[in-house]
C-alpha positions in Angstrom: 69.3 132.4 133.0 68.5 129.5 130.9 70.6 130.8 128.0 73.5 131.5 130.2 73.6 128.0 131.6 73.5 126.4 128.3 76.3 128.3 126.9 78.3 127.5 130.1 77.4 123.8 129.5 78.5 123.9 125.9 81.9 125.3 126.8 82.7 123.1 129.4 81.9 120.2 127.1 83.9 121.7 124.3 87.0 121.9 126.6 86.3 118.3 127.6 86.5 117.1 123.9 89.5 118.9 123.3 91.4 117.4 126.1 90.0 113.7 125.1 91.1 114.7 121.3 94.5 115.9 122.7 95.0 112.7 124.6 93.9 110.2 121.7 96.2 112.1 119.3 99.1 110.9 121.6 98.3 107.4 121.3 101.3 105.2 120.1 101.4 104.0 116.5 102.4 100.5 117.2 101.9 97.8 119.7 103.9 98.1 123.0 104.8 94.5 123.1 105.8 93.3 119.3 105.9 96.7 117.6 103.0 95.7 115.0 101.8 98.7 113.1 98.4 100.3 114.4 96.2 102.2 111.7 94.0 104.5 113.3 91.9 105.0 110.2 91.0 101.5 109.7 88.2 100.8 111.6 88.3 97.0 111.4 91.4 97.1 113.1 90.5 99.7 115.8 87.9 97.0 117.3 90.4 94.6 117.8 93.0 96.2 119.7 93.2 96.9 123.4 94.2 100.2 125.0 95.2 100.3 128.5 95.8 103.6 130.5 98.3 103.7 133.2 98.5 107.2 134.6 99.3 109.6 131.6 100.4 107.0 129.2 98.6 104.8 126.9 99.6 101.1 126.0 98.5 99.6 122.8 98.2 95.8 122.4 97.5 94.0 119.3 95.2 90.9 119.1 98.2 88.6 118.5 99.8 89.8 122.1 96.6 89.6 124.1 
């Protein structure tokens, strides 16, 4: 029983991770206010930008537009 529950929990968490990855891949590539480019691979930039979630859509805001 313990193995079955662990396997079920792992499957559920894998599906949740896939859903999050799918949503994150649909992030815009620029600021929604001014159009400044957003680089997902530059970790110093990622910490400064703000992400707003409205329903199923994301809005990125650069540090200049805050």
